[in-house]
TORZA-911455 format. One record per residue: z, y, x of N, C-alpha, C in turn; residue in one letter. Coordinates in steps of 0.001 Angstrom, whole numbers, padded with zeros to 6 digits, always signed. Atoms other than C-alpha are relative to their C-alpha. Example, Ala and Ser with C-alpha at 12.3 -4.5 7.8 and 13.67 -1.06 7.14 Angstrom:
% residues 2
+000000-001190+000890+007800-004500+012300+000000+001200+000900A/-000060-001190-000820+007140-001060+013670+000730+001090-000770S/
//
This chain:
% residues 348
+000495-000114+001377-082639-260880+093546-000155+001468-000352M/+000292-001385+000332-084145-257699+092073+000318+000286-001462L/-000247-000409+001382-083083-255806+088973-001265+000655-000547C/+001174-000539+000661-085427-254027+086532-000579+001189+000741C/+000483-001155-000751-085713-251032+088880-000517-000392+001384R/+000462+000441-001300-086702-253151+091827+001048+000092+001073G/-001079-000093-000962-083291-252741+093454+000628-001366+000204Q/-000599+001290-000315-081502-255584+095134+001316-000143-000731T/-001239+000271+000705-078766-257098+092972+001045-000537+000971L/-001048+000541-000851-075391-257916+094533+000196-001485-000260P/-000310+001414+000171-073923-261345+094774+000542-000255-001394L/-000437+000379+001347-072830-263263+091702+001363+000587-000313A/-001286-000500+000464-070064-261622+089709+000305+001421+000436G/-000255-001357-000417-070284-258226+091451-000751+000967-000910Q/+000606-000928+000957-071114-255095+089426-001312+000566+000512P/+001283-000645-000303-074619-253650+089304-000093+001263-000840C/+000134-001252+000721-075196-250002+088359-001435+000156-000486L/+001324-000171+000594-078168-249628+085971-000134+001418-000514L/+000245-001381+000395-079686-246230+085303-000540+000059-001429R/+000443-000264+001365-079942-245187+081653-000108+001515-000179Y/+000158-001450+000185-080854-241771+080215+001319+000755+000031P/-001267-000709+000050-077162-240917+079750+000777-000118+001305C/-000712+000086-001279-076151-241845+083297+000051-001417+000520G/-000174+001325-000604-075035-244799+085372+001067-000771-000755W/-000953+000839+000728-073293-247660+083580+000189-001312+000756W/-000245+001243-000726-071602-250641+085242-000115-001218-000914P/+000095+001255+000732-072456-254145+084063+000301-001145+000961F/-000322+001181-000788-071196-257494+085298-001122-001010-000212L/+001172+000859+000138-074358-259533+085944+000093-001164+000989L/-000009+001140-000912-073795-263003+087400-001422-000453+000289P/+001354+000372-000392-076917-263959+089356-000187-001496+000098T/+000115+001453+000072-076139-267624+089213+000669-000452-001276S/-000511+000469+001271-074834-269795+086434+001230-000886+000168N/-001234+000777-000079-071384-271052+087438+000922+000391-001152P/-000761-000332+001206-069553-271179+084089+001457+000275+000312M/-001416-000198-000315-066081-271513+085549+000210+001330+000704A/-000130-001260-000719-066666-268588+087876-000159+001186-000941S/+000221-001090+000952-067970-266411+085037+001220+000211-000876S/-001186-000135+000859-064965-267146+082828+001165+000602+000777R/-001101-000520-000806-062552-266438+085663-000148+001495+000231A/+000224-001424-000202-064174-263046+086170+000114+000800-001289L/+000043-000740+001255-064554-262084+082518+001362+000096-000674L/-001279-000005+000699-061082-263015+081255+000907+001154+000430Q/-000808-001174-000370-059139-260446+083357-000633+001313-000433P/+000675-001232+000417-061762-257824+082524+000223+000277-001482S/-000221-000166+001436-061373-258431+078788+001429+000426-000280I/-001411-000360+000176-057577-258253+079036+000221+001464+000354V/-000148-001402-000413-057764-254958+080927-000669+000939-000995C/+000719-000840+000958-060310-253587+078467+000788+000166-001293L/-000797-000063+001231-058164-254445+075440+001259+000833+000212V/-001220-000750-000285-054974-253103+077050-000286+001490+000145A/+000361-001416-000183-056716-249875+078050-000199+000700-001339Y/+000288-000649+001282-057925-249147+074521+001232+000066-000896H/-001256-000072+000762-054534-249974+072995+000822+001196+000460I/-000753-001138-000527-052779-247506+075304-000674+001320-000354F/+000732-001232+000284-055494-244924+074764+000116+000375-001477F/-000089-000275+001435-055389-245245+070962+001389+000526-000370M/-001361-000449+000296-051583-244913+070810+000276+001376+000604L/-000155-001302-000647-051703-241996+073246-000635+001108-000842F/+000698-001017+000803-054257-240079+071144+000676+000167-001353V/-000666-000055+001311-052512-240949+067872+001302+000794+000088W/-001270-000713-000166-049126-239714+069144-000230+001485+000269S/+000289-001404-000311-050628-236534+070560-000486+000742-001252Y/+000502-000603+001244-052449-235848+067295+001156+000319-000954W/-001134-000224+000893-049248-236243+065255+000924+001093+000538K/-000887-001005-000593-047311-234057+067707-000512+001405-000239T/+000525-001364+000077-049644-231073+067557-000363+000423-001420I/+000425-000365+001354-050612-231227+063872+001080-000209-001061F/-001111+000102+000947-047243-231986+062258+000672+001354-000127T/-000588-001316+000225-045875-228813+060706+001496-000031+000270L/-001448-000055-000248-042384-227731+061788+000785-000018-001308P/-000887+000015+001163-039484-228258+059414+000565+001391-000233M/-000557-001296+000372-038271-225173+057537+001313-000195-000754N/-001234+000097+000776-034788-224532+056125-000282+000026-001497P/+000199+000062+001447-034479-225289+052441+000410+001325-000655S/-000189-001261+000712-034238-222564+049824+001466+000390-000119K/-001423-000291+000191-030463-222865+049499+000589+000817+001148E/-000512-000765-001129-030011-221269+052951-000413+001464-000064F/+000407-001392+000146-031763-218068+051871+001025+000765-000837H/-000943-000814+000749-029562-215244+050636-000603+000411-001336L/+000454-000497+001297-029775-214242+047022-000240+001508+000084S/+000319-001433-000004-030967-210777+046091+001275+000844+000032Y/-001260-000756+000013-027430-209589+045362+000706-000073+001347S/-000628+000120-001317-026149-210951+048677-000720+000851+001038D/+000752-000847-000924-028944-209181+050541+000385+001466-000176K/-000394-001391+000256-028031-205894+048857+001402+000274+000520E/-001372-000184-000481-024357-206392+049636+000042+000066+001514S/+000031+000027-001460-025178-207183+053253-000548+001300+000565L/+000581-001258-000472-027291-204044+053614+000949+001176-000214E/-000934-001101+000273-024594-201826+052091+001189-000015+000941R/-001200+000108-000819-021797-203151+054245-000296+000392+001445E/+000183-000302-001426-021337-201793+057772+000139-001272+000832P/-000101+001155-000894-021552-204125+060702+001460-000356+000235R/-001360+000414-000312-018464-206208+061289+000526-001004-001003G/-000673+000984+000836-015976-208121+059201-000495+000029-001439E/+000489-000108+001387-017370-206842+055897-001263-000836-000200S/+001202+000813+000086-020759-208415+056583+000315-001482+000123Q/-000379+001398-000161-019121-211624+057718+000620-000570-001268Q/-000574+000458+001265-017227-211813+054455-001106-000332-000998E/+001145+000276+000866-020539-211611+052568-000668-001313+000424V/+000638+001221-000499-022016-214344+054799+000873-001225-000262L/-000895+001136+000285-018946-216579+054416-000071-000388-001466R/+000112+000284+001434-019241-216255+050654-001331-000690-000307R/+001315+000607+000237-022953-217131+050793-000091-001403+000583A/+000096+001290-000703-022357-220108+053123+001060-000992-000434A/-001134+000859+000338-019404-221655+051310-000420-001400-000444K/+000439+001315+000472-021466-224528+049839-001039-000638+000914D/+001025+000510-000912-023714-225123+052849+000613-000899+001074L/-000527+000933-001017-023294-227992+055343-000200+000537+001416P/+000117-000569-001339-022895-225820+058433+001360-000036+000682I/-001236+000127-000770-020312-226312+061163-000003+000864+001252Y/+000074-000758-001242-021540-224230+064097+000096+001494-000267T/-000189-001438+000085-020872-220556+064796-000675+000669+001198R/+000461-000757-001154-022015-217812+067120+001092+000006+001064T/-000980-000050-001084-020239-217152+070405+001238+000803-000392M/-001147-000791+000460-018019-214630+068621+000721-000644-001175S/-000633+000695+001114-017143-217145+065892-000533+000390-001362G/+000548-000474+001271-019312-215527+063212-000987-001018-000567A/+001024+000816+000649-021643-217199+060703-001352+000321+000641I/+001310-000205-000593-025094-217697+062238-000979+000471-001085R/+000869-000619+001009-027466-215413+060349-001262+000521+000668Y/+001279-000487-000508-031153-214566+060839-000355+001301-000704C/+000327-001305+000580-031902-210882+060330-001449+000093-000439D/+001420-000085+000332-035654-211447+060204-000348-000777-001269R/+000328+000837+001159-035700-214230+057604+001011+000137-001126C/-001037-000235+001014-032544-213156+055729+000531-001320-000554H/-000604+001269+000422-030945-216587+055631+001092-000414+000981L/-001031+000599-000850-027942-218443+056959-000645-001131+000784V/+000644+001010-000834-029073-220585+059875+000696-001352-000154K/-000593+001341-000046-028532-224333+059485+000424-000344+001431P/-000405+000448-001328-026870-226134+062377-001216-000393+000828D/+001044+000353-000962-029132-226526+065437-001352+000611-000363R/+001236-000640+000445-031691-224181+063892-000276+001238+000831C/+000422-001141-000809-033659-221623+065914-001402+000405-000431H/+001360-000428+000286-036777-219568+065540-000989-000820+000805H/+001017+000852-000609-039958-221457+066362-000418+000544+001357C/+000552-000315-001312-040961-221491+070016-001092-001015+000285S/+001131+000904-000203-044396-222939+070669+000099-000632+001371V/-000075+000731-001259-044277-225623+073332-001341+000106+000728C/+001236-000160-000760-046800-224955+076087-000718-001330+000217D/+000604+001305-000291-047397-228687+076533-000848-000508-001164K/+000693+000563+001154-048529-229482+072977-000483+001065-000984V/+000487-001096+000846-049312-226048+071483+000552-000091-001422N/-000649+000095+001302-046848-226572+068655+001502+000095+000216N/-001456+000006-000054-043176-226148+067868+000485-001438-000116C/-000522+001368+000013-041432-229418+068718+001413+000039-000561V/-001299-000025+000654-038509-230032+066393+000273-001283-000748G/-000431+001185+000739-037016-232388+063851-001173-000797-000551F/+001088+000690+000692-040291-233201+062097-000939-000749+000932S/+000950+000652-000906-042262-234198+065202+000602-000408+001343N/-000608+000360-001289-039723-234972+067929-000245-001460+000353Y/+000321+001402-000274-040251-238722+067572-001429-000131+000516K/+001391+000053-000449-043997-238183+067938-000129+000520+001432F/+000039-000550-001354-043405-236083+071052+000517-001016+001017F/-000525+001041-000886-041295-238845+072615-001013-001116+000214L/+001014+001054-000128-043955-241456+071873-001211+000500+000773L/+001097-000575-000778-046603-239117+073249+000296-000059+001490F/-000387+000091-001415-044697-238924+076544-000020-001445+000479L/-000052+001409-000402-044167-242697+076581-001388-000586+000195A/+001340+000584-000101-047782-243637+075921-000857+000730+001036Y/+000691-000698-001093-049072-240933+078272+000390-000616+001335S/-000476+000608-001236-046912-242445+081002-000584-001397+000193L/+000577+001349-000100-048067-246008+080234-001497+000064+000297L/+001442-000158-000217-051686-244843+080138-000298+000331+001465Y/+000212-000384-001401-051451-243179+083555+000396-001125+000952C/-000412+001120-000859-049549-246117+085073-001026-001124-000035L/+001011+001055+000114-052155-248549+083764-001239+000356+000829F/+001169-000419-000771-054995-246521+085279+000283-000087+001496I/-000343+000048-001418-053188-246201+088613+000099-001440+000495A/-000159+001393-000421-052377-249922+088709-001344-000710+000130A/+001306+000666-000057-055920-251075+087935-000915+000608+001068T/+000821-000649-001022-057373-248588+090407+000548-000212+001415D/-000664+000110-001297-054963-249468+093218-000790-000838+001003L/+000708+000864-000937-057004-252310+094714-001233+000678+000584Q/+001170-000721-000498-060092-250108+094999+000414+001185+000879Y/-000518-001074-000837-058004-247274+096413+000344-000525+001396F/-000299+000612-001302-056804-249613+099164-001292-000302+000750I/+001289+000286-000641-060378-250705+099851-000668+001257+000525K/+000576-001260-000466-061356-247058+100173+000485+000334+001410F/-000559-000329-001309-059026-246612+103142-000269-001082+001044W/+000314+001074-000952-059962-249952+104674-001504-000205+000137T/+001465+000061-000082-063699-249231+104394-000560-001250-000673N/+000477+001169+000721-064122-252057+101913-000912+000328-001155G/+000881-000413+001092-066183-250028+099445-001343+000446+000558L/+001310-000508-000434-069898-249200+099644+000060+001499+000271P/-000016-001402-000394-070606-245843+101230-000826+000833-000988D/+000642-000800+001046-071498-243979+098007+000987+001053-000490T/-000871-001045+000542-070138-240980+096135+001037-000560-000961Q/-000927+000593+000966-068392-243311+093679+001374-000233+000603A/-001302+000288-000602-065654-244062+096183+000910+001233-000033K/-000813-001202+000110-064494-240435+096067+000527+000187-001433F/-000489-000014+001377-064245-240707+092288+001202-000919-000148H/-001126+000942+000033-061947-243693+092781+001243+000643+000605I/-001134-000656-000640-059736-241712+095144+000593+001085-000905M/-000479-001060+000890-059532-238732+092759+000717-000580-001213F/-000607+000609+001180-058772-240979+089775+001387-000537+000310L/-001310+000560-000348-055913-242716+091577+001016+001113+000229F/-000939-001091-000271-054332-239491+092813+000392+000717-001289F/-000303-000687+001261-054598-237836+089387+000944-000838-000865A/-000850+000869+000817-053108-240835+087559+001402-000126+000599A/-001307+000145-000651-050312-241210+090137+000836+001266-000152A/-000756-001256+000113-049321-237527+090060+000462+000248-001432M/-000421-000142+001391-049307-237411+086251+001105-000997-000342F/-001043+000999+000248-047209-240589+086243+001355+000486+000487S/-001264-000499-000547-044559-238960+088441+000574+001097-000896V/-000494-001099+000834-044310-235796+086326+000403-000479-001395S/-000319+000507+001339-044388-237676+083015+001255-000860+000013L/-001190+000852-000059-041743-240164+084141+001275+000843+000052S/-001181-000860-000055-039314-237345+084976+000260+000663-001354S/-000165-000640+001306-039949-235544+081667+000425-001003-001059L/-000364+001017+000981-039777-238738+079628+001430-000489+000217F/-001373+000415-000282-036591-239833+081386+001014+001035-000449G/-000904-001061+000432-035000-236451+080686+000185-000011-001511Y/-000122+000010+001460-035770-236668+076959+000647-001285-000502H/-000754+001208+000361-034516-240248+076802+001499+000247+000149C/-001410-000349-000174-031232-238937+078170+000466+000924-001127W/-000358-000882+001108-031248-236173+075535+000225-000785-001287L/-000153+000813+001207-031744-238750+072780+001295-000804+000057V/-001211+000815-000130-028925-240932+074118+001265+000825-000217S/-001155-000889+000180-026576-237916+074025-000096+000830-001276K/+000224-000773+001226-028000-236447+070783+000104+001505+000283N/+000017-001411-000358-028691-233086+072389-001417+000536-000070K/+001266-000683-000168-031480-230575+072265-000014+000662+001369S/+000056-000674-001292-032703-228784+075358+000811+001291-000010T/-000815-001207+000094-031026-225611+074098+001485-000326+000103L/-001411+000376-000041-027718-227437+073668+000440-000462+001372E/-000357+000337-001376-027861-228612+077266+000417+001259+000753V/-000304-001244-000696-027866-225017+078491+001111+000795-000688F/-001062-000688+000723-025543-223712+075770+000560-000951-001041R/-000621+000989+000876-023165-226126+074099+000232+000587-001384A/-000246-000511+001356-022826-225841+070298+001444+000450-000175P/-001325-000585+000220-019895-223716+069187+000423-000296-001426I/-000551+000285+001318-017827-225025+066305+001074+001038-000320F/-000858-001087+000463-015272-223015+064394+001221+000243+000887R/-001213-000181-000789-012406-223630+066764-000182-000304+001478H/+000198+000276-001416-013913-224785+070015-001458-000355+000249R/+001333+000402-000431-017060-225517+071962+000039-001457+000427T/+000058+001408-000387-018054-229145+072352-001448-000392+000255D/+001374+000344-000360-021176-230245+074202-000441-001326-000596K/+000340+001285+000603-021013-233705+072577+000384-000052-001477N/-000446-000050+001390-020162-232552+069069-000877-000761-000964G/+000913+000701+000900-023244-234161+067493-000285-001435+000445F/+000245+001350-000509-023159-237377+069513+000837-001018-000771S/-000668+001062+000764-022310-240502+067496+000005-001326+000753L/+000153+001248-000747-022827-243072+070251-001473-000323+000188G/+001391+000231-000375-025994-244380+071855-000816-000603-001135F/+000764+000688+001036-027066-246707+069040-000314+000921-001179S/+000210-000869+001154-026598-244179+066243-000829+001226+000363K/+000858-001099-000444-028143-241376+068270-001459-000422+000016N/+001367+000519-000037-031210-243544+068772-000565-000150-001407L/+000448+000190+001376-031425-244411+065083-000236+001321-000715R/+000194-001298+000637-031141-240750+064132-001396+000548+000276Q/+001341-000464-000344-034451-240076+065899-001069-000983-000457V/+001037+000999+000264-036329-243365+065391+000163-000702-001345F/-000191+000617+001306-034833-244555+062090+000642-001372+000079G/-000659+001304+000096-033287-247808+060907-000967-001166+000120D/+000968+001096-000006-036486-249882+060674-000706-000065+001352E/+000505+000103-001368-037365-251072+064157-001515-000217+000052K/+001446+000242-000004-040903-252029+063139-000799+001299+000101K/+000683-001284-000090-041753-248306+063042+000331+000761+001282Y/-000457-000750-001165-040101-247326+066318-001140+000351+000951W/+001060-000212-000982-043222-247691+068476-001273+000582-000611L/+001165-000574+000676-045625-246220+065910+000255+001467-000315L/-000177-001425+000313-046176-242466+065467-000059+000280-001494P/-000188-000294+001418-045109-242468+061820+001426+000498-000170V/-001317-000614+000124-042162-240426+060618+001007-000997-000545F/-001053+000907+000439-039005-242529+060346+001382+000520+000373S/-001294-000574-000389-036233-240169+061548+000914+000119-001211S/-000979-000089+001070-033036-240025+059515+000383+001454-000254L/-000496-001319+000342-031990-236921+057647-001061+000906-000590G/+000879-000991+000608-033502-233802+056144-000261+001171+000928D/+000228-001076-000951-033433-231574+059227+000860+001219-000207G/-000870-001152+000260-030819-229214+057765+001480-000321+000142C/-001403+000394-000160-027576-231199+058056+000072-001209+000915S/-000159+001059-000985-026296-233489+060776+001444-000486+000016F/-001368+000504-000145-023281-235782+061027+000555+000392+001356P/-000648-000376-001249-020807-234714+063671+001349-000672+000089T/-001283+000680-000187-017803-236462+065135+001164+000971-000071C/-001071-000991-000011-015837-233199+065004+000304+000567-001368L/-000114-000685+001294-016195-232318+061323+001386-000135-000604V/-001325+000177+000578-012854-233793+060280+001123+000323+000969N/-001015-000442-000934-011051-232649+063414+000286+001486-000159Q/-000218-001412+000294-011389-229078+062167+001113+000107-001033D/-001098-000093+000972-008067-228198+060457-000405+000681-001292P/+000466-000624+001226-010026-226105+057959-000905-000919-000797E/+000887+000925+000681-012078-229159+057011+000639-001376-000078Q/-000703+001277+000079-009490-231862+056471-000641-000869-001059A/+000679+000923+000893-010904-234961+054805+000877-000351-001189S/-000705+000420+001197-009927-235882+051256-000442-001396-000370T/+000387+001366+000355-010006-239372+049667-001382-000107-000575P/+001317+000059+000597-013182-238508+047823-001120+000298+000967G/+001031-000284-000981-015017-237686+051022-000354+001467+000070G/+000272-001424-000031-015006-233948+050259+001048+000675+000862L/-000908-000737-000853-013307-231303+052330+001008+000771-000821N/-001067-000676+000707-010030-229800+051327-000184+001510+000075A/+000109-001451+000021-009526-226127+050603+000405+000579+001337T/-000262-000633-001290-009600-223954+053693+001328+000723-000016S/-001287-000683-000105-006315-222543+054945-000178+001511+000021K/+000199-001437-000126-007798-219157+055680-001047+000535-000964S/+001039-000410+000931-010588-219111+053081+000222-000737-001323E/-000284+000578+001298-010254-219735+049355-001235-000650-000599N/+001136+000736+000522-013250-222043+048984-000156-001279+000805H/+000308+001225-000716-014483-225456+049963-001060+000293+001051L/+000999-000247-001052-016324-225414+053282-000129-001228+000883F/+001082-000174+000955-018686-227162+053237+000179-000945-001154P/-000080+000882+001155-018918-228633+049759-001216-000890-000115A/+001234+000776+000102-022427-229971+050270+000027-001109+001030K/-000101+001107-000947-022327-233457+051834-001345-000338+000629P/+001220+000490-000633-024835-235257+054000-000738-000932-000942L/+000778+000935+000805-027670-237259+052494+000315-001421+000439R/-000328+001398-000271-027442-241071+052399-000468-000455+001369D/+000555+000474-001263-029668-241608+055418+000763+000523+001198S/-000801-000528-001097-027314-239471+057529+001436-000505-000082Q/-001423+000312+000111-023873-240334+056127+000320-001414+000432S/-000317+001370-000386-024176-244072+056789+000120-000154+001508H/-000196+000049-001440-024346-243289+060494+001472+000114+000351L/-001434-000122-000235-020697-242350+060238+000792-001129-000633L/-000783+001003+000720-019553-244963+057724-000206-001403+000522T/+000239+001339-000520-021065-247953+059567+001112-000464+000919D/-000979+000387-001010-018473-247910+062335+001366+000567-000373A/-001324-000482+000366-014703-247658+061703+000534+001066+000946P/-000505-000949-000973-014268-245481+064798-000305+001443-000375S/+000362-001361+000397-015858-242513+063092+000577+000294-001380W/-000535-000353+001322-014261-240644+060141-001098+000028-001037P/+000967-000010+001095-015926-240823+056757-000419+001420-000319E/+000512-001281+000491-018110-237992+055628-000511-000202-001408T/+000522+000124+001356-019612-237282+052264-001280-000786-000014A/+001018+001038+000082-022324-239550+050993-001397+000469-000282A/+001349-000287+000484-025304-237632+049692-000267+001500-000013K/+000337-001432+000047-027175-234286+049864-001263+000219-000814A/+001196-000341+000775-029704-232621+047615-001105+000441+000927D/+001155-000448-000773-033197-232006+048896-000366+001418-000444K/+000377-001379+000304-033992-228296+049102-001489+000217+000176G/+001408-000342-000177-037372-226675+048871-000189+000671+001353K/+000295-000478-001348-039087-225558+052024+000042+001522+000040V/-000016-001437-000205-038425-222019+053328-001330+000485+000531G/+001293-000565-000358-041099-219725+054676-000155+000258+001487K/+000287-000502-001324-040566-218325+058145+000787-000690+001101E/-000834+000521-001076-037654-219762+060108-000259-001479+000164L/+000314+001406-000229-038746-223069+061605+001146-000668+000715T/-001159+000725-000443-036359-225785+062574-000285-000817+001235Y/+000131+000756-001240-036043-227077+066112+001253-000833+000166A/-001268+000705+000136-033400-229655+065342+000404-000746+001238A/-000428+000896-001057-033435-232178+068123-000361+000514+001378I/+000453-000356-001350-035407-230684+070970+000086+001475+000298I/-000025-001421-000248-035339-226953+070498-001258+000445+000720G/+001140-000484-000779-037594-225296+073087-000185-000911+001188V/+000258+000898-001103-039240-227665+075542-000267+000795+001263V/
//
């Protein structure tokens, strides 16, 4: 049988390449009329077509949210007041400056310190650093700072990228085998099949390792920076200081509503400036009181910290009896200007 170009058509159900101005396009043209045979051929093709576009849509959506979501900034309360800035500039380096910073940080929900035990302070932005906060580092993979505001999107981007590549490799596998067994027509298209399979397979291997690593980070509630340098609390270093258990760690990133877990919409718990920690009440300077607030410090004459966690964070501790109670609610601060927050992932 001949097609419109006078070329011989293949047998029933096999693809025919028709030339259009924009290039070659494959069409499934049955040359006979066996209804059962046509349905058997079309049904798997439709399933593959629908699955492909679902994976592709979720992949593009997640990538879009990852690269265009603005990083979280510390709220205004972490910035030093004008008088504190003047006092800090007048004081020489050392304990005098730390006294100014301790006074400025007395009402802030911060638990971590520098390696020397000092308050974490940013000289460039003139603010007290919130816990797990670092200057923005643009991720080479997504051309954006990956942090609290878009870490869920980054995880979904890795997941759907991996599924997309695995789907392409799986559907191309049978033709890849035919390539080596000389089962394909001797045309240039067979080299495209080989390249497509190798590219999809290699990306699948690299993405699976990266995605698996970040799944482990989520299960342990760590950032990549905290893997290489454990967070330092006031009296000791603890690499699992922010871990609340697998279930609560997962909910901290993906939220409480499971219907949003697989969609690239923001559902993470918290405000990006305060985090529940299993060590907060083990600090002798932060003994818990019946009201959920911290008692007066033994070495400092102020409450530290007096600002509790917001509702979406504090219930992570109050749900299970194994964790001590923390305070119940935090005020929402206004967005800062320069220091961006890399809460969960830090630098990729």
